[in-house]
C-alpha positions in Angstrom: 124.8 75.4 66.0 123.2 76.6 62.8 122.0 80.1 62.1 118.4 79.0 62.5 119.1 77.6 66.0 120.8 80.9 67.0 117.8 82.9 65.7 115.4 80.6 67.6 117.4 81.1 70.8 117.3 84.9 70.3 113.5 84.8 69.8 113.1 82.7 73.0 115.2 85.2 75.0 113.1 88.1 73.6 109.9 86.3 74.6 111.2 85.6 78.1 112.2 89.3 78.5 108.8 90.5 77.2 107.0 88.2 79.7 109.2 89.4 82.6 108.5 93.0 81.6 104.8 92.3 81.4 104.8 90.7 84.9 106.7 93.7 86.4 104.3 96.2 84.6 101.2 94.3 85.9 102.7 93.9 89.4 103.4 97.6 89.8 100.3 99.0 88.0 97.9 99.2 91.0 100.6 100.8 93.2 101.3 103.4 90.6 97.7 104.1 90.1 97.2 104.5 93.9 100.1 106.9 94.2 98.9 109.0 91.3 95.4 109.2 92.7 96.7 110.2 96.2 95.4 107.0 97.8 96.0 107.0 101.6 97.6 103.5 101.5 99.6 103.2 98.3 102.2 100.9 99.8 99.5 98.5 100.9 97.9 98.5 97.5 101.4 97.8 96.0 102.0 94.9 98.4 98.6 93.4 97.7 99.3 93.7 94.0 102.6 91.8 94.1 101.2 89.2 96.5 98.1 88.9 94.2 100.2 88.5 91.2 102.1 85.7 92.8 99.0 83.9 94.1 96.4 85.0 91.5 94.0 86.1 94.2 94.6 89.6 95.4 95.7 91.4 92.2 92.1 92.2 91.0 91.3 93.4 94.6 94.4 95.6 94.6 93.5 96.9 91.2 90.0 97.9 92.3 91.3 99.2 95.7 93.6 101.6 93.8 90.6 103.2 92.1 88.6 103.7 95.2 87.9 107.4 95.9 90.4 109.0 98.2 88.9 109.1 101.7 86.2 106.6 100.9 83.6 106.9 103.5 84.9 110.3 104.5 84.5 113.8 103.2 87.3 113.6 100.6 85.1 111.3 98.6 82.4 114.0 98.5 84.9 116.5 97.2 85.9 118.3 100.4 89.0 118.1 102.6 88.6 116.4 106.1 89.9 119.6 107.7 87.2 121.6 106.0 84.5 119.2 107.2 85.8 119.4 110.7 85.8 123.2 110.6 82.2 123.2 109.3 81.1 120.8 112.1 82.7 123.1 114.7 80.9 126.1 113.3 77.6 124.3 113.4 78.3 123.2 116.9 79.1 126.7 118.1 75.9 128.0 116.4 73.8 125.3 118.2 75.5 126.1 121.5 74.7 129.8 121.0 71.0 129.0 120.3 70.9 126.8 123.4 72.3 129.7 125.4 69.7 132.1 124.0 66.9 129.6 124.8 68.2 129.2 128.4 68.4 133.0 128.8 64.7 133.5 127.9 62.3 133.5 130.8 60.3 130.3 131.3 56.9 130.5 129.5 57.8 133.7 127.8 57.1 134.4 124.1 60.0 134.8 121.8 
């Protein structure tokens, strides 16, 4: 084996290692993004990413899913915590119940 053959073999191994590193980086990217953003299902995003990388179908979906707002469709997407929204709704309900009780306590046909 000549020096040129050995150098070519080293270059081929470096290219193979670089491709493997790129595959690992792409496969784990959506899962890492989901974990950093506090996604409610980071493991599912990670699994969809690896399956998508193997099949070529779900990786873009997993990548987009990782960037969805936390609590999409809920109050966390609007900037509040789900517990805070629940407390606000309870306070509004109690206020409405108090108004109903006041209306029921008034005599029928009386002016307010």
